[in-house]
N, CA, C, O and CB atoms as a CASP TS submission, in Angstrom:
PFRMAT TS
TARGET T0000
AUTHOR 0000-0000-0000
METHOD Language model
MODEL 1
PARENT N/A
ATOM      1  N   UNK     1     -28.363  -5.095   5.260  1.00  0.00           N
ATOM      2  CA  UNK     1     -27.051  -5.047   4.626  1.00  0.00           C
ATOM      3  C   UNK     1     -27.450  -6.582   4.633  1.00  0.00           C
ATOM      4  O   UNK     1     -27.714  -7.257   5.628  1.00  0.00           O
ATOM      5  CB  UNK     1     -25.523  -4.333   5.425  1.00  0.00           C
ATOM      6  N   UNK     2     -27.429  -7.221   2.552  1.00  0.00           N
ATOM      7  CA  UNK     2     -27.774  -8.271   2.512  1.00  0.00           C
ATOM      8  C   UNK     2     -25.928  -9.184   2.971  1.00  0.00           C
ATOM      9  O   UNK     2     -24.864  -8.713   3.373  1.00  0.00           O
ATOM     10  CB  UNK     2     -28.666  -8.424   0.928  1.00  0.00           C
ATOM     11  N   UNK     3     -26.306 -10.370   2.687  1.00  0.00           N
ATOM     12  CA  UNK     3     -24.855 -11.136   3.256  1.00  0.00           C
ATOM     13  C   UNK     3     -24.024 -11.231   2.279  1.00  0.00           C
ATOM     14  O   UNK     3     -22.913 -11.322   2.801  1.00  0.00           O
ATOM     15  CB  UNK     3     -24.948 -12.621   3.818  1.00  0.00           C
ATOM     16  N   UNK     4     -23.917 -11.266   1.059  1.00  0.00           N
ATOM     17  CA  UNK     4     -22.982 -10.871   0.009  1.00  0.00           C
ATOM     18  C   UNK     4     -22.566  -9.927   0.025  1.00  0.00           C
ATOM     19  O   UNK     4     -21.580  -9.762  -0.694  1.00  0.00           O
ATOM     20  CB  UNK     4     -23.256 -10.894  -1.016  1.00  0.00           C
ATOM     21  N   UNK     5     -23.030  -8.852   0.783  1.00  0.00           N
ATOM     22  CA  UNK     5     -22.985  -6.655   0.592  1.00  0.00           C
ATOM     23  C   UNK     5     -21.582  -6.733   1.025  1.00  0.00           C
ATOM     24  O   UNK     5     -20.642  -6.293   0.364  1.00  0.00           O
ATOM     25  CB  UNK     5     -24.265  -5.197   2.048  1.00  0.00           C
ATOM     26  N   UNK     6     -21.413  -7.746   3.016  1.00  0.00           N
ATOM     27  CA  UNK     6     -21.293  -8.047   4.112  1.00  0.00           C
ATOM     28  C   UNK     6     -19.329  -8.843   3.561  1.00  0.00           C
ATOM     29  O   UNK     6     -18.205  -8.645   4.024  1.00  0.00           O
ATOM     30  CB  UNK     6     -22.892  -9.081   4.742  1.00  0.00           C
ATOM     31  N   UNK     7     -19.977  -9.916   2.151  1.00  0.00           N
ATOM     32  CA  UNK     7     -18.881 -10.537   1.927  1.00  0.00           C
ATOM     33  C   UNK     7     -17.448  -9.532   1.120  1.00  0.00           C
ATOM     34  O   UNK     7     -16.238  -9.429   1.316  1.00  0.00           O
ATOM     35  CB  UNK     7     -19.456 -11.763   1.075  1.00  0.00           C
ATOM     36  N   UNK     8     -18.045  -9.184   0.554  1.00  0.00           N
ATOM     37  CA  UNK     8     -18.013  -8.047  -0.971  1.00  0.00           C
ATOM     38  C   UNK     8     -16.706  -6.898  -0.060  1.00  0.00           C
ATOM     39  O   UNK     8     -15.479  -6.942   0.019  1.00  0.00           O
ATOM     40  CB  UNK     8     -20.324  -6.843  -1.485  1.00  0.00           C
ATOM     41  N   UNK     9     -17.474  -6.216   0.343  1.00  0.00           N
ATOM     42  CA  UNK     9     -17.136  -5.744   1.520  1.00  0.00           C
ATOM     43  C   UNK     9     -16.069  -5.623   2.630  1.00  0.00           C
ATOM     44  O   UNK     9     -15.532  -4.578   2.999  1.00  0.00           O
ATOM     45  CB  UNK     9     -17.742  -6.054   1.857  1.00  0.00           C
ATOM     46  N   UNK    10     -15.753  -7.463   3.322  1.00  0.00           N
ATOM     47  CA  UNK    10     -15.443  -8.298   4.189  1.00  0.00           C
ATOM     48  C   UNK    10     -13.719  -8.096   2.778  1.00  0.00           C
ATOM     49  O   UNK    10     -12.675  -7.469   2.955  1.00  0.00           O
ATOM     50  CB  UNK    10     -16.783 -10.006   4.568  1.00  0.00           C
ATOM     51  N   UNK    11     -14.178  -8.948   1.529  1.00  0.00           N
ATOM     52  CA  UNK    11     -12.973  -9.194   0.833  1.00  0.00           C
ATOM     53  C   UNK    11     -12.579  -7.619  -0.052  1.00  0.00           C
ATOM     54  O   UNK    11     -11.487  -7.956  -0.509  1.00  0.00           O
ATOM     55  CB  UNK    11     -13.268 -10.647  -0.247  1.00  0.00           C
ATOM     56  N   UNK    12     -12.712  -6.707  -0.366  1.00  0.00           N
ATOM     57  CA  UNK    12     -12.574  -5.314  -0.491  1.00  0.00           C
ATOM     58  C   UNK    12     -11.358  -5.024   0.565  1.00  0.00           C
ATOM     59  O   UNK    12     -10.163  -5.039   0.268  1.00  0.00           O
ATOM     60  CB  UNK    12     -14.031  -4.505  -0.168  1.00  0.00           C
ATOM     61  N   UNK    13     -12.020  -4.703   2.130  1.00  0.00           N
ATOM     62  CA  UNK    13     -10.695  -4.267   2.731  1.00  0.00           C
ATOM     63  C   UNK    13      -9.953  -5.318   3.115  1.00  0.00           C
ATOM     64  O   UNK    13      -9.100  -5.066   3.966  1.00  0.00           O
ATOM     65  CB  UNK    13     -10.809  -3.415   3.866  1.00  0.00           C
ATOM     66  N   UNK    14     -10.070  -6.955   2.548  1.00  0.00           N
ATOM     67  CA  UNK    14      -8.129  -7.629   3.306  1.00  0.00           C
ATOM     68  C   UNK    14      -7.412  -7.469   1.831  1.00  0.00           C
ATOM     69  O   UNK    14      -6.221  -7.706   1.633  1.00  0.00           O
ATOM     70  CB  UNK    14      -7.922 -10.085   4.072  1.00  0.00           C
ATOM     71  N   UNK    15      -8.766  -6.827   0.386  1.00  0.00           N
ATOM     72  CA  UNK    15      -7.085  -6.615  -0.248  1.00  0.00           C
ATOM     73  C   UNK    15      -6.549  -5.547  -0.700  1.00  0.00           C
ATOM     74  O   UNK    15      -5.584  -5.359  -1.440  1.00  0.00           O
ATOM     75  CB  UNK    15      -6.759  -7.317  -1.345  1.00  0.00           C
ATOM     76  N   UNK    16      -7.743  -4.412   0.158  1.00  0.00           N
ATOM     77  CA  UNK    16      -6.830  -2.971   0.678  1.00  0.00           C
ATOM     78  C   UNK    16      -5.940  -3.425   1.883  1.00  0.00           C
ATOM     79  O   UNK    16      -4.916  -2.743   1.900  1.00  0.00           O
ATOM     80  CB  UNK    16      -7.944  -1.534   1.311  1.00  0.00           C
ATOM     81  N   UNK    17      -5.969  -4.137   2.669  1.00  0.00           N
ATOM     82  CA  UNK    17      -4.705  -4.468   3.801  1.00  0.00           C
ATOM     83  C   UNK    17      -3.335  -4.966   2.718  1.00  0.00           C
ATOM     84  O   UNK    17      -2.246  -4.400   2.616  1.00  0.00           O
ATOM     85  CB  UNK    17      -5.266  -6.088   5.132  1.00  0.00           C
ATOM     86  N   UNK    18      -3.652  -5.777   2.239  1.00  0.00           N
ATOM     87  CA  UNK    18      -2.793  -6.299   1.231  1.00  0.00           C
ATOM     88  C   UNK    18      -1.940  -5.584   0.838  1.00  0.00           C
ATOM     89  O   UNK    18      -0.864  -5.143   1.242  1.00  0.00           O
ATOM     90  CB  UNK    18      -3.306  -6.677   0.255  1.00  0.00           C
ATOM     91  N   UNK    19      -2.855  -5.484  -0.430  1.00  0.00           N
ATOM     92  CA  UNK    19      -2.179  -4.209  -1.275  1.00  0.00           C
ATOM     93  C   UNK    19      -1.543  -2.853  -0.042  1.00  0.00           C
ATOM     94  O   UNK    19      -1.134  -1.915  -0.727  1.00  0.00           O
ATOM     95  CB  UNK    19      -3.721  -3.419  -2.483  1.00  0.00           C
ATOM     96  N   UNK    20      -1.415  -2.618   1.131  1.00  0.00           N
ATOM     97  CA  UNK    20      -0.886  -1.374   2.204  1.00  0.00           C
ATOM     98  C   UNK    20       0.950  -1.423   2.398  1.00  0.00           C
ATOM     99  O   UNK    20       1.948  -0.748   2.146  1.00  0.00           O
ATOM    100  CB  UNK    20      -1.750  -1.730   4.054  1.00  0.00           C
ATOM    101  N   UNK    21       0.452  -2.997   3.157  1.00  0.00           N
ATOM    102  CA  UNK    21       1.493  -4.169   3.482  1.00  0.00           C
ATOM    103  C   UNK    21       1.944  -4.549   2.191  1.00  0.00           C
ATOM    104  O   UNK    21       2.554  -5.607   2.346  1.00  0.00           O
ATOM    105  CB  UNK    21       0.887  -5.498   4.288  1.00  0.00           C
ATOM    106  N   UNK    22       1.954  -4.175   0.831  1.00  0.00           N
ATOM    107  CA  UNK    22       2.444  -4.901  -0.545  1.00  0.00           C
ATOM    108  C   UNK    22       3.678  -3.636  -0.402  1.00  0.00           C
ATOM    109  O   UNK    22       4.892  -3.816  -0.503  1.00  0.00           O
ATOM    110  CB  UNK    22       1.102  -4.966  -2.287  1.00  0.00           C
ATOM    111  N   UNK    23       2.716  -1.864  -0.046  1.00  0.00           N
ATOM    112  CA  UNK    23       3.327  -1.119  -0.160  1.00  0.00           C
ATOM    113  C   UNK    23       4.152  -0.700   0.436  1.00  0.00           C
ATOM    114  O   UNK    23       5.223  -0.434  -0.109  1.00  0.00           O
ATOM    115  CB  UNK    23       2.942  -0.655  -0.339  1.00  0.00           C
ATOM    116  N   UNK    24       4.012  -0.558   1.345  1.00  0.00           N
ATOM    117  CA  UNK    24       5.505  -0.477   2.376  1.00  0.00           C
ATOM    118  C   UNK    24       6.408  -1.565   1.915  1.00  0.00           C
ATOM    119  O   UNK    24       7.289  -1.221   1.126  1.00  0.00           O
ATOM    120  CB  UNK    24       5.234  -0.786   4.200  1.00  0.00           C
ATOM    121  N   UNK    25       6.356  -2.691   2.229  1.00  0.00           N
ATOM    122  CA  UNK    25       7.698  -3.231   1.645  1.00  0.00           C
ATOM    123  C   UNK    25       8.771  -2.825   0.506  1.00  0.00           C
ATOM    124  O   UNK    25       9.918  -3.190   0.249  1.00  0.00           O
ATOM    125  CB  UNK    25       7.382  -4.282   1.273  1.00  0.00           C
ATOM    126  N   UNK    26       7.950  -1.988  -0.005  1.00  0.00           N
ATOM    127  CA  UNK    26       8.331  -1.971  -1.874  1.00  0.00           C
ATOM    128  C   UNK    26       9.051  -0.815  -0.844  1.00  0.00           C
ATOM    129  O   UNK    26      10.174  -1.019  -0.382  1.00  0.00           O
ATOM    130  CB  UNK    26       6.890  -1.575  -3.742  1.00  0.00           C
ATOM    131  N   UNK    27       8.231   0.492  -0.522  1.00  0.00           N
ATOM    132  CA  UNK    27       8.664   1.447   0.187  1.00  0.00           C
ATOM    133  C   UNK    27       9.955   0.989   1.099  1.00  0.00           C
ATOM    134  O   UNK    27      11.078   1.332   0.730  1.00  0.00           O
ATOM    135  CB  UNK    27       7.515   1.934   0.930  1.00  0.00           C
ATOM    136  N   UNK    28       9.832   0.431   1.956  1.00  0.00           N
ATOM    137  CA  UNK    28      10.876   0.319   2.245  1.00  0.00           C
ATOM    138  C   UNK    28      12.475  -0.239   1.738  1.00  0.00           C
ATOM    139  O   UNK    28      13.619   0.122   2.015  1.00  0.00           O
ATOM    140  CB  UNK    28      10.478  -0.021   2.918  1.00  0.00           C
ATOM    141  N   UNK    29      11.855  -1.370   0.802  1.00  0.00           N
ATOM    142  CA  UNK    29      12.879  -1.815  -0.200  1.00  0.00           C
ATOM    143  C   UNK    29      13.774  -0.627  -1.180  1.00  0.00           C
ATOM    144  O   UNK    29      14.958  -0.532  -1.503  1.00  0.00           O
ATOM    145  CB  UNK    29      12.030  -2.773  -1.181  1.00  0.00           C
ATOM    146  N   UNK    30      12.660   0.114  -1.423  1.00  0.00           N
ATOM    147  CA  UNK    30      12.831   1.333  -2.614  1.00  0.00           C
ATOM    148  C   UNK    30      13.831   2.054  -1.761  1.00  0.00           C
ATOM    149  O   UNK    30      14.831   2.417  -2.380  1.00  0.00           O
ATOM    150  CB  UNK    30      11.281   2.414  -3.112  1.00  0.00           C
ATOM    151  N   UNK    31      13.784   2.401  -0.234  1.00  0.00           N
ATOM    152  CA  UNK    31      14.709   3.212   0.214  1.00  0.00           C
ATOM    153  C   UNK    31      15.679   2.394   1.064  1.00  0.00           C
ATOM    154  O   UNK    31      16.444   2.943   1.857  1.00  0.00           O
ATOM    155  CB  UNK    31      14.095   4.322   0.907  1.00  0.00           C
ATOM    156  N   UNK    32      15.649   1.510   0.946  1.00  0.00           N
ATOM    157  CA  UNK    32      17.291  -0.059   1.470  1.00  0.00           C
ATOM    158  C   UNK    32      18.143   1.294   0.072  1.00  0.00           C
ATOM    159  O   UNK    32      18.800   2.333   0.121  1.00  0.00           O
ATOM    160  CB  UNK    32      16.898  -3.280   0.450  1.00  0.00           C
ATOM    161  N   UNK    33      17.404   0.131  -1.279  1.00  0.00           N
ATOM    162  CA  UNK    33      18.293   0.596  -2.602  1.00  0.00           C
ATOM    163  C   UNK    33      18.821   2.083  -2.961  1.00  0.00           C
ATOM    164  O   UNK    33      19.901   2.428  -3.441  1.00  0.00           O
ATOM    165  CB  UNK    33      17.463   0.279  -3.786  1.00  0.00           C
ATOM    166  N   UNK    34      17.905   2.706  -2.640  1.00  0.00           N
ATOM    167  CA  UNK    34      18.325   4.278  -2.023  1.00  0.00           C
ATOM    168  C   UNK    34      19.643   4.554  -1.337  1.00  0.00           C
ATOM    169  O   UNK    34      20.418   5.493  -1.512  1.00  0.00           O
ATOM    170  CB  UNK    34      17.321   4.717  -0.904  1.00  0.00           C
ATOM    171  N   UNK    35      19.690   3.914  -0.829  1.00  0.00           N
ATOM    172  CA  UNK    35      20.623   4.003  -0.077  1.00  0.00           C
ATOM    173  C   UNK    35      21.959   3.040   0.107  1.00  0.00           C
ATOM    174  O   UNK    35      22.554   3.455   1.102  1.00  0.00           O
ATOM    175  CB  UNK    35      20.000   4.088   0.843  1.00  0.00           C
ATOM    176  N   UNK    36      22.312   2.470  -0.187  1.00  0.00           N
ATOM    177  CA  UNK    36      22.732   0.980  -0.841  1.00  0.00           C
ATOM    178  C   UNK    36      23.657   2.500  -2.538  1.00  0.00           C
ATOM    179  O   UNK    36      24.701   3.108  -2.304  1.00  0.00           O
ATOM    180  CB  UNK    36      20.417  -0.751  -1.468  1.00  0.00           C
ATOM    181  N   UNK    37      23.119   2.615  -3.489  1.00  0.00           N
ATOM    182  CA  UNK    37      23.458   2.679  -4.774  1.00  0.00           C
ATOM    183  C   UNK    37      23.584   4.242  -4.703  1.00  0.00           C
ATOM    184  O   UNK    37      24.578   4.807  -5.161  1.00  0.00           O
ATOM    185  CB  UNK    37      22.408   1.978  -5.847  1.00  0.00           C
ATOM    186  N   UNK    38      22.226   5.135  -3.934  1.00  0.00           N
ATOM    187  CA  UNK    38      22.260   6.790  -4.686  1.00  0.00           C
ATOM    188  C   UNK    38      21.393   7.270  -5.022  1.00  0.00           C
ATOM    189  O   UNK    38      20.809   8.297  -4.675  1.00  0.00           O
ATOM    190  CB  UNK    38      22.863   7.084  -5.777  1.00  0.00           C
ATOM    191  N   UNK    39      21.183   6.342  -5.954  1.00  0.00           N
ATOM    192  CA  UNK    39      20.218   6.148  -7.513  1.00  0.00           C
ATOM    193  C   UNK    39      18.864   7.611  -6.691  1.00  0.00           C
ATOM    194  O   UNK    39      18.341   7.029  -5.740  1.00  0.00           O
ATOM    195  CB  UNK    39      19.166   3.555  -7.868  1.00  0.00           C
ATOM    196  N   UNK    40      18.401   8.748  -6.765  1.00  0.00           N
ATOM    197  CA  UNK    40      17.551   9.116  -6.830  1.00  0.00           C
ATOM    198  C   UNK    40      15.966   8.934  -7.197  1.00  0.00           C
ATOM    199  O   UNK    40      14.961   9.312  -6.595  1.00  0.00           O
ATOM    200  CB  UNK    40      18.012   9.545  -7.099  1.00  0.00           C
ATOM    201  N   UNK    41      16.104   8.334  -8.207  1.00  0.00           N
ATOM    202  CA  UNK    41      14.972   7.151  -9.076  1.00  0.00           C
ATOM    203  C   UNK    41      14.583   5.828  -8.154  1.00  0.00           C
ATOM    204  O   UNK    41      13.627   5.165  -8.554  1.00  0.00           O
ATOM    205  CB  UNK    41      15.845   6.389 -10.675  1.00  0.00           C
ATOM    206  N   UNK    42      15.245   5.409  -6.973  1.00  0.00           N
ATOM    207  CA  UNK    42      14.812   4.316  -6.400  1.00  0.00           C
ATOM    208  C   UNK    42      13.747   5.393  -4.816  1.00  0.00           C
ATOM    209  O   UNK    42      12.627   5.253  -4.324  1.00  0.00           O
ATOM    210  CB  UNK    42      16.511   3.069  -5.981  1.00  0.00           C
ATOM    211  N   UNK    43      14.884   6.345  -4.570  1.00  0.00           N
ATOM    212  CA  UNK    43      14.103   7.204  -3.468  1.00  0.00           C
ATOM    213  C   UNK    43      12.619   7.508  -3.719  1.00  0.00           C
ATOM    214  O   UNK    43      11.673   7.176  -3.005  1.00  0.00           O
ATOM    215  CB  UNK    43      14.782   8.594  -3.311  1.00  0.00           C
ATOM    216  N   UNK    44      12.589   8.270  -4.979  1.00  0.00           N
ATOM    217  CA  UNK    44      11.665   8.501  -5.831  1.00  0.00           C
ATOM    218  C   UNK    44      10.359   7.618  -5.588  1.00  0.00           C
ATOM    219  O   UNK    44       9.161   7.896  -5.528  1.00  0.00           O
ATOM    220  CB  UNK    44      12.252   8.331  -7.097  1.00  0.00           C
ATOM    221  N   UNK    45      11.366   5.991  -5.432  1.00  0.00           N
ATOM    222  CA  UNK    45       9.121   5.091  -5.906  1.00  0.00           C
ATOM    223  C   UNK    45       9.209   4.631  -4.270  1.00  0.00           C
ATOM    224  O   UNK    45       8.125   4.409  -3.730  1.00  0.00           O
ATOM    225  CB  UNK    45       8.783   2.715  -7.708  1.00  0.00           C
ATOM    226  N   UNK    46      10.722   4.439  -3.267  1.00  0.00           N
ATOM    227  CA  UNK    46       9.556   4.485  -1.775  1.00  0.00           C
ATOM    228  C   UNK    46       9.189   5.966  -1.564  1.00  0.00           C
ATOM    229  O   UNK    46       8.471   6.057  -0.568  1.00  0.00           O
ATOM    230  CB  UNK    46      10.372   3.887  -0.046  1.00  0.00           C
ATOM    231  N   UNK    47       9.345   6.758  -1.949  1.00  0.00           N
ATOM    232  CA  UNK    47       8.075   7.577  -1.915  1.00  0.00           C
ATOM    233  C   UNK    47       6.489   7.733  -2.284  1.00  0.00           C
ATOM    234  O   UNK    47       5.592   8.313  -1.672  1.00  0.00           O
ATOM    235  CB  UNK    47       8.390   8.262  -2.337  1.00  0.00           C
ATOM    236  N   UNK    48       6.477   7.118  -3.316  1.00  0.00           N
ATOM    237  CA  UNK    48       5.254   6.925  -4.108  1.00  0.00           C
ATOM    238  C   UNK    48       4.217   5.918  -3.404  1.00  0.00           C
ATOM    239  O   UNK    48       3.026   6.024  -3.110  1.00  0.00           O
ATOM    240  CB  UNK    48       5.662   6.379  -5.540  1.00  0.00           C
ATOM    241  N   UNK    49       5.672   4.362  -3.179  1.00  0.00           N
ATOM    242  CA  UNK    49       4.641   3.227  -2.565  1.00  0.00           C
ATOM    243  C   UNK    49       4.332   3.797  -1.207  1.00  0.00           C
ATOM    244  O   UNK    49       3.217   3.372  -0.903  1.00  0.00           O
ATOM    245  CB  UNK    49       5.325   1.570  -2.404  1.00  0.00           C
ATOM    246  N   UNK    50       4.821   4.583  -0.229  1.00  0.00           N
ATOM    247  CA  UNK    50       4.426   5.200   0.480  1.00  0.00           C
ATOM    248  C   UNK    50       3.652   6.091   0.712  1.00  0.00           C
ATOM    249  O   UNK    50       2.932   6.189   1.705  1.00  0.00           O
ATOM    250  CB  UNK    50       4.904   5.334   0.684  1.00  0.00           C
ATOM    251  N   UNK    51       3.770   7.140  -0.586  1.00  0.00           N
ATOM    252  CA  UNK    51       1.791   7.531  -0.655  1.00  0.00           C
ATOM    253  C   UNK    51       0.628   6.697  -1.183  1.00  0.00           C
ATOM    254  O   UNK    51      -0.523   7.130  -1.129  1.00  0.00           O
ATOM    255  CB  UNK    51       1.449   8.766  -1.636  1.00  0.00           C
ATOM    256  N   UNK    52       0.947   5.410  -1.732  1.00  0.00           N
ATOM    257  CA  UNK    52      -0.224   4.518  -2.125  1.00  0.00           C
ATOM    258  C   UNK    52      -0.751   4.078  -0.912  1.00  0.00           C
ATOM    259  O   UNK    52      -1.951   3.969  -0.660  1.00  0.00           O
ATOM    260  CB  UNK    52       0.127   3.300  -3.030  1.00  0.00           C
ATOM    261  N   UNK    53       0.524   3.739   0.103  1.00  0.00           N
ATOM    262  CA  UNK    53      -0.408   2.782   1.056  1.00  0.00           C
ATOM    263  C   UNK    53      -0.521   3.725   1.632  1.00  0.00           C
ATOM    264  O   UNK    53       0.107   3.461   0.607  1.00  0.00           O
ATOM    265  CB  UNK    53      -0.031   1.478   1.860  1.00  0.00           C
ATOM    266  N   UNK    54      -0.668   4.767   2.301  1.00  0.00           N
ATOM    267  CA  UNK    54      -1.490   6.113   2.694  1.00  0.00           C
ATOM    268  C   UNK    54      -3.014   6.031   2.056  1.00  0.00           C
ATOM    269  O   UNK    54      -4.087   6.024   2.660  1.00  0.00           O
ATOM    270  CB  UNK    54      -0.651   7.576   2.028  1.00  0.00           C
ATOM    271  N   UNK    55      -2.797   5.982   0.865  1.00  0.00           N
ATOM    272  CA  UNK    55      -4.573   6.364  -0.241  1.00  0.00           C
ATOM    273  C   UNK    55      -4.973   4.845   0.273  1.00  0.00           C
ATOM    274  O   UNK    55      -6.103   4.578   0.680  1.00  0.00           O
ATOM    275  CB  UNK    55      -4.501   6.613  -2.808  1.00  0.00           C
ATOM    276  N   UNK    56      -4.155   4.116   0.217  1.00  0.00           N
ATOM    277  CA  UNK    56      -4.857   2.927   0.486  1.00  0.00           C
ATOM    278  C   UNK    56      -5.377   2.277   1.857  1.00  0.00           C
ATOM    279  O   UNK    56      -6.077   1.277   2.011  1.00  0.00           O
ATOM    280  CB  UNK    56      -4.127   2.123  -0.008  1.00  0.00           C
ATOM    281  N   UNK    57      -4.663   3.401   3.081  1.00  0.00           N
ATOM    282  CA  UNK    57      -5.028   2.799   4.826  1.00  0.00           C
ATOM    283  C   UNK    57      -5.648   4.594   4.429  1.00  0.00           C
ATOM    284  O   UNK    57      -4.741   5.219   3.878  1.00  0.00           O
ATOM    285  CB  UNK    57      -3.213   2.202   6.630  1.00  0.00           C
ATOM    286  N   UNK    58      -6.486   5.143   4.547  1.00  0.00           N
ATOM    287  CA  UNK    58      -7.564   5.957   4.263  1.00  0.00           C
ATOM    288  C   UNK    58      -8.471   4.976   3.321  1.00  0.00           C
ATOM    289  O   UNK    58      -9.129   4.197   4.010  1.00  0.00           O
ATOM    290  CB  UNK    58      -7.078   7.393   3.565  1.00  0.00           C
ATOM    291  N   UNK    59      -8.719   4.783   1.551  1.00  0.00           N
ATOM    292  CA  UNK    59      -9.659   4.071   1.441  1.00  0.00           C
ATOM    293  C   UNK    59     -10.265   3.210   2.145  1.00  0.00           C
ATOM    294  O   UNK    59     -11.426   2.848   1.954  1.00  0.00           O
ATOM    295  CB  UNK    59      -9.519   3.707   0.779  1.00  0.00           C
ATOM    296  N   UNK    60      -8.881   2.476   3.768  1.00  0.00           N
ATOM    297  CA  UNK    60      -9.580   0.809   3.868  1.00  0.00           C
ATOM    298  C   UNK    60     -10.697   1.763   5.363  1.00  0.00           C
ATOM    299  O   UNK    60     -11.771   1.399   5.843  1.00  0.00           O
ATOM    300  CB  UNK    60      -7.864  -1.197   4.592  1.00  0.00           C
ATOM    301  N   UNK    61      -9.992   2.797   5.640  1.00  0.00           N
ATOM    302  CA  UNK    61     -10.941   3.090   6.111  1.00  0.00           C
ATOM    303  C   UNK    61     -12.445   3.693   6.525  1.00  0.00           C
ATOM    304  O   UNK    61     -13.033   3.735   7.606  1.00  0.00           O
ATOM    305  CB  UNK    61     -10.572   3.115   6.232  1.00  0.00           C
ATOM    306  N   UNK    62     -12.862   4.211   4.970  1.00  0.00           N
ATOM    307  CA  UNK    62     -13.625   4.556   4.394  1.00  0.00           C
ATOM    308  C   UNK    62     -15.065   3.720   3.950  1.00  0.00           C
ATOM    309  O   UNK    62     -16.277   3.903   4.057  1.00  0.00           O
ATOM    310  CB  UNK    62     -12.911   4.917   3.646  1.00  0.00           C
ATOM    311  N   UNK    63     -14.108   2.652   3.364  1.00  0.00           N
ATOM    312  CA  UNK    63     -14.713   0.641   3.025  1.00  0.00           C
ATOM    313  C   UNK    63     -15.148   0.949   4.239  1.00  0.00           C
ATOM    314  O   UNK    63     -15.764   0.117   4.904  1.00  0.00           O
ATOM    315  CB  UNK    63     -13.460  -1.183   2.794  1.00  0.00           C
TER
END
């Protein structure tokens, strides 16, 4: 593996981790807003954000 390939993989993993943390924060925010408003769309947003975070976790393990 060349040095540039290693740098690309490291940058990819870092961006996936950042995305995963962001999605987890958005999921928590979605559930918090749902708890306050009882608007089911915000709960759905939280669930979708959790699914996206899970997909990012799997992708980071495969990368």
